[in-house]
C-alpha positions as CSV (number, residue, x, y, z in Angstrom):
1,X,89.3,43.3,144.3
2,X,85.7,43.9,143.2
3,X,83.3,46.1,145.2
4,X,79.5,45.7,144.9
5,X,76.5,47.4,146.7
6,X,74.3,44.8,148.4
7,X,71.4,44.7,150.7
8,X,71.0,42.3,153.7
9,X,67.8,43.6,155.1
10,X,66.5,40.3,157.0
11,X,67.8,37.7,159.2
12,X,67.2,35.0,156.5
13,X,69.1,36.9,153.9
14,X,72.1,37.3,156.3
15,X,72.1,33.6,156.8
16,X,71.8,32.6,153.4
17,X,74.4,35.1,152.2
18,X,76.9,33.8,154.8
19,X,76.3,30.2,153.9
20,X,76.8,31.0,150.2
21,X,80.0,32.9,150.6
22,X,81.6,30.6,153.2
23,X,81.9,28.0,150.3
24,X,84.7,30.2,148.7
25,X,88.2,30.2,149.7
26,X,88.8,33.9,149.5
27,X,88.3,37.0,151.6
28,X,85.1,39.1,151.8
29,X,84.8,42.4,153.5
30,X,81.4,44.3,154.4
31,X,82.0,48.3,154.6
32,X,79.4,50.3,156.3
33,X,80.6,54.0,157.0
34,X,83.7,53.6,158.7
35,X,83.2,50.0,159.8
36,X,84.9,47.0,158.0
37,X,84.0,43.4,158.9
38,X,84.4,40.0,157.7
39,X,81.5,39.2,155.7
40,X,81.7,35.6,156.7
41,X,80.9,36.5,160.3
42,X,77.2,36.5,161.0
43,X,77.8,38.3,164.5
44,X,79.8,40.9,162.5
45,X,77.1,41.5,160.0
46,X,74.4,42.0,162.7
47,X,76.7,44.8,164.3
48,X,76.1,46.8,161.0
49,X,73.2,49.1,160.1
50,X,71.2,46.6,157.8
51,X,68.6,49.2,156.9
52,X,71.1,50.9,154.4
53,X,73.0,49.4,151.5
54,X,76.5,47.9,152.3
55,X,79.6,47.7,150.2
56,X,80.9,44.1,149.8
57,X,84.5,43.9,148.7
58,X,85.4,40.6,147.1
59,X,89.1,39.6,147.2
60,X,89.2,37.3,144.2
61,X,90.2,37.3,140.5
62,X,89.4,35.3,137.4
63,X,86.9,32.4,137.2
64,X,86.7,32.5,141.1
65,X,85.5,35.9,141.0
66,X,83.0,35.0,138.1
67,X,81.6,32.1,140.4
68,X,81.2,34.4,143.3
69,X,79.4,37.1,141.2
70,X,76.8,34.6,140.1
71,X,76.1,33.6,143.7
72,X,76.0,37.1,145.2
73,X,73.9,38.7,142.3
74,X,70.8,38.0,144.3
75,X,71.8,40.5,147.0
76,X,73.2,43.1,144.7
77,X,71.3,46.5,144.3
78,X,71.9,49.3,141.8
């Protein structure tokens, strides 16, 4: 599992993010405080506080993980 800190601070970013990660056949979790939701769920994402950075847990390994990291790098913050 890989954990990244991401920002989804607009409706367009949320829609694009869900469309991108839905192409992969593995699990993604978004963690904000004590809430953990499925990152492929638009409704779930909008239940979080999007003004703050969110932790993305990617449940993948190897070349699949590398492909995912290339796609989600646009949302990653330091």
